[in-house]
N, C-alpha and C positions, 0 to 999 in steps of 0.2 A: 621715817613712820609718816602717814600722811592721816589725816582725821577726814571721818565723814560721818554724817547720820546713823551709819551702821558699825560706826566705831573706826578703829583704825585701820590702814593698809599695812602692812607688814612686808620684809623680805625676808623669806627663807633662805639660806645660801650655804647649805653644807658643802665641805669642802669635797672637791673632786664634780661635783653635779651645776649646771646651770640652775641660776637662781628663779625662784618662784614667788610672785606677788601672791600675797593671800589676806582676803578680807578677815580680818581678825575677828570682827563680832563684838557683841557686847555680853557681858555675863550672864543676861538673863534670857539673851536669845538662844533657845535650846538647840544644840547640834554644831553650835561656831566653836572656834577653836579656842576661843575666850569662856564659852560654857564650859568645856571638860577641862580647862585650866581652874576655874571658880570651882566646879564641883570637886576636883584632886584637892584644892586648898581648905576647902573644906572636911573632907575626909580626912585628912590629915589633923587638922585643927581638934575636929569632935571626937576622934578614937575611935572612926569608923577604921581606919587604917591601922594596924599593932607599930608600934614604935621599935626603934632599934634597927641597926644595920641589916641584920638577917630577917625582916620583918614578914619576908613572904616565902621562906622556907616552908616546905613540907616534910623534908627528912633531916636527919642526925648528921648525916654525913654525904660525900657525893653519889655512893653507890645506891642510897636511898632514894637521895634525888633524882637520878638516872630514872631508877624505879618508879617512883610517882609519876616523872613526868612522862616517861615512855609508857605507861600504861593508861595515862591519862588523855595523852593526844589524839590526834588522826580524826577527829568528830566524835570523839567518846565523850558523853557528857562528864560532866568533869565531878559529880559526886559518885558516879559509878566508877571512875578510874581511883579516885580517893580511897573507897571501901575497898577495889583488889589492891591497892598498893597496903593498905593496912592488912589487908588478910595473908599476903606474901611476907610481910613483914613478921606478923605474929607467929606464922609456922616457922620463920628461923630460916628464911630460904634465899635472906640478900646478902650471899657471901660468893667468891669467885668458884666455889665448887657448886654449885648452885645447880639443881639437877634438874633438867627440861622437862620429864614427866611429872617430877611433885610440884612444877610451878603451873604445869597444865592440869594436873588435879586439882590444885586449889583455886584456880581461874575458872573451873567447870564446876566448882562449889555454888549455890545460890549464894548471892549476898544480902545483906539486910540493906537499905538504902532509903533512910527517915522512916522506918516500918514497912517497905515494900520489897516483897522478894524480886530480885533483878538478877538475870542472867549476862553474864558479862560476854560481849561478843567477840568473836576470833581466838580463842582462848589459846589452841594450839600455836600460831602465830607468834600471838604476844607474847607466850612461854620460850618457843624458840629465839624471839628476838631478844628476850629480857636476860636469858642464859648467856646469850653472846654477848653483850652489854656488858654485864656483870664479869665475866672474864676479862674483857678488854679495860675496865676501871679499876680491878682489884689487882691486876698483877702488873700493871706499869704505873710510871711517877706520871701525875698530873698537871700539866702548867697551873699555875697560879693568877695568871692575869687572864682578864676576860676575853680579849678577841683569840689570845692563844689556847686558852680552854675550849671556846665554841670549836674554833679549827680543830682541835685535837679528838673533838666529840663527833665531829662528822662524818668520818669514816664508818661508824657504827650502824649497822642497819637497822632503819627505822627509826634514825635520829636525824631531819635535815634541819635546815638552819631555825626554823621556827621552834622545835623541840629543843635544840642546843642552846639557843638564846633564851629559851624558859630556864633550863636547868642553869645555866649560867646567872642568870637573872637571881635565881631564886637561891642559888648555894652561895655567890658571892655578894648578893647584894647589889648587883651590877647595874650602873645607869648608863653603860657604855654600849649595851646591845638591848635590842627591842624583839617582841615577842609579836608578828604581824600574824595574827590570827582573823579569823572570818570577821568577827566583831570591832576590832581595831583596823581592818581593812575599811570596812563600812562607816565606820566613823570618821576616820581619815578622811576618806573621799567624800563622804557627805561636808566635811567642815570647809572641804578645799585645798586640804594639805596636799594629798594625793592626788595625781590624774586619774579618771576613771578608766584609762587604758594602761595602767600599770598593774600586773600580775606577779603576783609573790613567785612562783614558778620562775620567771626570767628578771624580775625586778626587785628581788627581795634586799640587794644591799641600797639599791636605792629608796627604796619603801622605810626600810630601818634609818637611813641618814636622815631625811625629811620628818619622821618621826622624832626622833633626838633634838633635831632643830626648834621642832613645834614644843618641846617642853623646855628646851633652852631658854627658846623665847619668852615663854610664859612662865620660867623658874620656878618650875617646879621638878619634881625627880622622875626622871624616865619611866623607872619602875613602876612606882606610884598611877603616874598618868594612865600607863596602860593597864595596871590592876582595875582602876576606876572603870575605865571602859568598859573593859571587858563584865565586871560585875554588873554594872547598869543595864547594858545592852543585852547582856546573857537572860537576866532577870527579867527584863521587859518582853524577850521573844518565850519567856514560859507564859504569859499573861495571856489570857484568852481576850480578842480584841485589840491587842497591841501588838501582835507579831507584823500586821504589815506596816507598821510606824519605826520597825527596825530591820525592815528587808531592803 
């Protein structure tokens, strides 16, 4: 580690990848790797992040977690996806015998999202995906370790590495996987953790490895670092006049 006026320069060297020099920055320098670690530490200390090993869970079991993440991914606004998940769960449809037409009917029903009436996008497609995912999850014995569970979920239509990582992170409380969504990708690129040429479609394992190395260097939980970056940048993107700062 080498010090400069802009903080230390550190080496990120996840197993299997060439090392990457990173200007770590200072905690007060917005957007640096050090800044995001400091914000994560503060969120963990002040109670912004829930406590406990499963602090990020959305569902009460694996089937519910799969439903929550499948309905909330693919560019769907988080609040809309969560409202859709609650709607299908409250309708008692999260079982291995879930009827695709019933799922679609519930997803076509207008949702109340913070007092606004919202229509869920692609209800037929998501109902088809969810029905198949529930059959898969509810009729087999899933692995219990992070990487095995993530790999086990990948054959399910509609579940790619990001969604599978999200499910595993939430359900197992895992720090062994990463959720490289657009907010994490941009934050990591701006901080210099990721190369701007890296793309999730072809470089997801590399992005994940360097994200986990970032969390390890900062000595924060990877699950918390991800959650804090997502929350901060997603919130900023909704505020008029601040969108350009996070794009």
